[in-house]
C-alpha positions as CSV (number, residue, x, y, z in Angstrom):
1,M,-13.5,-27.1,38.3
2,E,-15.3,-25.4,35.0
3,T,-18.7,-25.8,34.4
4,R,-20.3,-27.3,31.6
5,H,-21.3,-23.9,30.5
6,L,-17.8,-22.6,30.6
7,R,-16.4,-25.8,28.5
8,G,-18.9,-25.0,26.3
9,L,-17.9,-21.5,25.5
10,K,-14.3,-22.7,25.3
11,I,-15.5,-25.2,22.3
12,F,-17.4,-22.2,21.0
13,L,-14.6,-20.2,20.8
14,I,-12.0,-22.4,19.7
15,V,-14.2,-23.5,16.7
16,L,-15.3,-20.1,15.7
17,C,-12.1,-19.1,15.9
18,G,-11.0,-21.9,13.5
19,C,-13.1,-21.2,11.2
20,L,-12.5,-17.4,11.2
21,L,-8.6,-18.7,10.9
22,S,-9.8,-21.1,7.7
23,T,-11.9,-18.3,6.0
24,A,-8.7,-15.7,6.4
25,S,-6.4,-18.7,5.1
26,Y,-8.4,-19.4,2.0
27,F,-8.9,-15.6,1.1
28,T,-5.1,-14.8,1.5
29,V,-4.1,-18.1,-0.8
30,D,-6.7,-17.1,-3.3
31,A,-5.7,-13.3,-3.4
32,I,-2.1,-14.3,-3.9
33,V,-2.7,-16.8,-6.8
34,E,-5.2,-14.1,-8.6
35,N,-2.5,-11.5,-8.4
36,N,0.0,-13.7,-9.7
37,E,-2.4,-14.5,-12.3
38,V,-2.9,-11.0,-13.2
39,K,0.8,-10.2,-13.4
40,E,1.2,-13.1,-15.6
41,K,-1.7,-11.6,-18.2
42,V,-0.2,-8.1,-17.9
43,N,3.5,-9.1,-18.8
44,A,2.4,-11.2,-21.6
45,F,0.3,-8.4,-23.0
46,L,4.1,-6.0,-22.6
47,K,5.8,-9.1,-24.1
48,R,3.7,-8.2,-27.4
49,K,6.2,-6.9,-29.9
50,V,5.9,-2.6,-30.1
51,I,5.0,-1.3,-33.7
52,E,6.0,2.1,-32.3
53,C,5.9,4.5,-29.6
54,T,5.2,8.3,-30.1
55,Y,5.5,11.1,-27.7
56,S,2.7,13.4,-26.9
57,N,3.4,17.0,-26.2
58,D,0.0,17.6,-25.1
59,F,-0.2,14.6,-22.8
60,D,3.5,14.5,-22.0
61,M,2.9,10.9,-21.9
62,N,4.6,7.6,-24.8
63,F,2.0,6.2,-26.5
64,C,3.0,2.9,-27.8
65,R,1.0,0.6,-30.4
66,L,1.6,-3.0,-29.7
67,E,1.2,-6.0,-32.2
68,G,-2.1,-7.6,-32.3
69,N,-5.6,-6.9,-33.4
70,K,-8.4,-4.9,-31.6
71,T,-11.5,-5.1,-33.2
72,R,-12.8,-2.4,-31.9
73,P,-11.0,1.3,-31.7
74,A,-8.5,1.5,-28.8
75,F,-9.3,5.1,-28.1
76,H,-12.2,8.0,-29.1
77,V,-12.3,11.3,-29.7
78,Y,-15.1,13.7,-28.0
79,N,-15.1,16.8,-30.3
80,D,-17.9,19.9,-29.9
81,S,-17.5,23.6,-30.5
82,F,-15.5,24.4,-27.4
83,Y,-13.8,21.1,-26.7
84,S,-11.7,18.0,-28.3
85,D,-9.7,15.4,-26.7
86,I,-9.6,11.7,-26.4
87,Y,-10.2,9.3,-24.1
88,N,-9.7,5.3,-23.4
89,G,-11.6,2.9,-25.5
90,S,-14.8,2.2,-26.9
91,Q,-18.2,2.0,-25.3
92,G,-18.5,-1.0,-23.4
93,D,-14.7,-1.5,-22.5
94,I,-13.9,-1.6,-18.9
95,I,-10.9,0.4,-17.0
96,V,-9.9,-1.4,-13.7
97,S,-7.0,-0.4,-11.4
98,L,-5.5,-2.4,-9.0
99,E,-4.7,0.6,-6.7
100,N,-7.2,1.9,-4.0
101,E,-7.6,5.9,-3.4
102,M,-8.0,5.2,0.3
103,G,-4.6,6.2,1.6
104,F,-2.2,4.2,4.0
105,P,-2.4,1.3,5.6
106,I,-5.7,0.7,4.3
107,D,-4.9,0.8,0.3
108,V,-2.2,-2.2,0.8
109,F,-5.0,-4.5,2.2
110,M,-7.5,-3.4,-0.3
111,N,-5.1,-3.7,-3.3
112,F,-4.1,-7.1,-2.2
113,Y,-7.6,-8.3,-1.8
114,A,-9.8,-6.6,-3.8
115,G,-7.8,-4.1,-6.4
116,G,-8.4,-0.6,-6.1
117,H,-11.4,1.1,-8.5
118,A,-13.4,0.1,-12.1
119,A,-15.8,2.2,-14.4
120,L,-17.4,1.2,-17.5
121,I,-16.4,3.5,-20.8
122,D,-19.7,5.3,-22.3
123,D,-19.9,6.9,-25.7
124,D,-18.6,10.4,-25.9
125,H,-16.3,11.3,-23.1
126,T,-18.4,9.9,-20.5
127,I,-17.7,7.0,-17.9
128,I,-20.4,5.1,-15.4
129,E,-18.8,4.5,-12.0
130,I,-19.1,4.6,-8.6
131,A,-16.2,4.8,-6.1
132,G,-17.9,5.2,-2.6
133,A,-14.9,7.9,-1.3
134,A,-17.2,11.3,-1.3
135,P,-17.3,12.5,2.5
136,K,-20.8,12.8,2.5
137,K,-22.3,8.7,2.3
138,E,-24.9,10.2,0.4
139,D,-23.0,11.6,-2.4
140,N,-21.7,8.2,-2.9
141,V,-23.6,7.5,-5.7
142,V,-23.6,5.9,-9.3
143,L,-22.2,8.6,-11.9
144,H,-22.6,9.3,-15.3
145,G,-19.2,11.9,-15.4
146,L,-16.1,12.3,-17.0
147,D,-13.8,10.1,-18.3
148,Y,-10.7,11.5,-16.1
149,W,-8.5,8.3,-16.1
150,L,-6.1,8.8,-19.2
151,R,-4.9,12.4,-17.9
152,D,-4.5,11.9,-14.5
153,T,-1.4,11.5,-13.1
154,T,-2.2,11.8,-9.8
155,L,-4.9,9.5,-8.3
156,R,-3.0,6.0,-9.4
157,D,0.2,5.2,-11.4
158,S,-1.2,2.5,-13.5
159,Y,-4.4,1.1,-14.9
160,I,-5.6,-1.3,-17.5
161,G,-8.3,-1.4,-20.6
162,L,-10.3,-4.2,-20.7
163,T,-12.1,-5.4,-24.1
164,I,-14.4,-8.1,-25.0
165,N,-14.0,-8.3,-28.7
166,S,-17.2,-10.3,-29.5
167,L,-19.8,-7.7,-28.7
168,T,-21.9,-6.4,-31.3
169,S,-23.8,-3.1,-31.5
170,E,-26.9,-4.5,-29.4
171,D,-24.9,-6.4,-27.2
172,V,-23.4,-2.9,-26.5
173,D,-26.6,-1.2,-26.3
174,K,-28.2,-3.5,-23.9
175,V,-25.4,-3.4,-21.9
176,M,-25.0,0.1,-22.0
177,Q,-29.2,0.4,-20.9
178,R,-28.8,-1.8,-18.2
179,A,-25.9,0.1,-16.7
180,E,-27.3,3.5,-17.0
181,S,-30.4,1.8,-14.9
182,Y,-28.6,2.0,-11.8
183,L,-28.0,5.4,-11.9
184,G,-28.3,6.9,-8.6
185,Y,-28.0,3.7,-6.8
186,P,-25.9,4.3,-3.4
187,Y,-23.0,2.5,-2.4
188,N,-22.8,-0.7,-1.3
189,Y,-20.6,-0.9,1.8
190,S,-21.2,-4.3,2.6
191,F,-20.0,-5.8,-0.7
192,V,-22.3,-9.1,0.0
193,F,-25.9,-7.8,1.8
194,N,-28.0,-5.8,0.0
195,T,-27.3,-5.7,-3.6
196,K,-30.4,-5.3,-5.3
197,H,-30.8,-1.5,-4.7
198,T,-27.0,-0.6,-4.0
199,R,-23.8,-1.1,-6.3
200,Y,-19.8,-1.1,-6.0
201,C,-17.8,0.1,-9.0
202,T,-17.1,-3.9,-10.4
203,D,-20.5,-5.0,-9.3
204,I,-21.4,-2.3,-11.5
205,I,-20.2,-3.9,-14.3
206,T,-20.5,-7.4,-13.6
207,K,-24.6,-6.9,-13.4
208,A,-24.5,-4.9,-16.4
209,Y,-23.0,-7.5,-18.5
210,E,-25.5,-9.8,-17.4
211,A,-27.7,-8.1,-19.5
212,I,-26.3,-10.0,-22.5
213,N,-25.5,-13.4,-20.0
214,L,-21.7,-13.1,-20.0
215,R,-20.9,-13.7,-16.1
216,L,-17.8,-11.7,-15.7
217,D,-17.2,-13.1,-12.3
218,E,-17.0,-16.7,-12.4
219,D,-17.1,-17.4,-8.3
220,R,-20.1,-15.3,-8.1
221,F,-18.9,-13.7,-5.0
222,I,-17.6,-10.2,-4.3
223,V,-16.3,-8.7,-7.6
224,T,-13.3,-7.8,-7.5
225,A,-10.5,-6.0,-9.9
226,Q,-8.6,-8.9,-10.2
227,D,-11.9,-11.3,-11.4
228,L,-12.9,-8.6,-14.2
229,I,-9.0,-8.9,-15.6
230,L,-8.8,-12.4,-15.0
231,S,-12.5,-13.1,-16.9
232,K,-11.9,-15.1,-19.6
233,Y,-14.3,-12.9,-22.0
234,C,-12.0,-10.1,-21.0
235,D,-8.5,-8.9,-23.1
236,I,-6.2,-6.2,-22.4
237,F,-6.3,-3.9,-24.9
238,L,-4.5,-0.9,-23.1
239,Y,-1.9,-0.4,-20.0
240,K,-0.8,3.2,-18.5
241,E,2.1,3.1,-16.5
242,I,4.6,5.4,-14.7
243,N,7.5,5.6,-17.4
244,K,10.4,4.3,-16.1
245,T,12.1,2.8,-19.6
246,I,11.2,5.7,-22.6
247,K,14.2,8.1,-22.8
248,D,15.1,10.7,-24.8
249,K,17.5,10.2,-27.1
250,D,19.4,13.3,-26.8
251,T,19.5,13.8,-23.1
252,N,19.2,10.1,-21.9
253,K,16.1,11.3,-19.9
254,L,12.7,9.8,-19.0
255,K,10.8,11.6,-21.7
256,G,7.0,11.6,-20.6
257,T,4.8,11.1,-17.0
258,H,3.5,7.5,-18.3
259,N,3.8,5.0,-21.3
260,V,0.2,4.2,-22.6
261,Y,0.8,0.6,-24.1
262,F,-2.3,0.1,-26.3
263,L,-3.5,-3.1,-28.8
264,D,-2.9,-2.4,-32.5
265,D,-6.6,-0.9,-33.8
266,H,-5.1,-0.2,-36.9
267,I,-6.3,3.4,-37.0
268,D,-3.4,6.3,-36.9
269,W,-4.2,8.6,-33.9
270,D,-2.7,11.7,-33.7
271,F,-2.0,12.3,-29.7
272,D,-1.3,16.3,-30.2
273,M,-4.3,17.2,-32.6
274,F,-6.5,18.4,-30.2
275,Y,-7.5,21.5,-28.3
276,H,-9.1,22.4,-25.2
277,G,-11.2,25.8,-25.0
């Protein structure tokens, strides 16, 4: 005959399992909905009329201008006496990927529920980001480093560029000052607790934009890559993907490693004008 203590323990475990299953079900359904909405938003962007596609020998990529109106440049050029190159977006824009770099099978889980990685574009050729993937925990801090995303062909197959068109120069200054104040902060592996002095990639961006009273994470919980893409304030201005469609007219073979689709900013970009010292 079961004792009252054992019966109470069984009831507690049943209730606990029920709560865990309900929570898991909620987040799974929410992730399914958000991932579908992301696909719809990306597809709507790619359905815009293509004004022109230009193959770049320097990048070995196709750059396709889409009909639209980006109020700030879709790219920026960095020049000094030794080096010149082109980089994503304008200061204050966001680059985000749904592909995690942790490797199989963790990446499948993370991609579905939280996406991959995000960074905030600064001036010149730099971004502010934190990855959390360095072997030593103490090396996983918020960094101000090179924007490697456009030329990289190994870490991720695709990524999305997001812009907030209503920003003024004063807004951008406030956002970047807030983001730069986080430099050196350690990675927040809990994603929920101890957020005052720790950060994760998307968290940097949302907290930086709070400096101008913009809430990019509407659910005000763990900030996922999907949350940023679906924010009512964020518009897609750039999408990079592996080239599966654009072929050389003479050989009928795929031309270029990637396709970069960008919103028309009314600037004539020359993607082969750069030199590397």
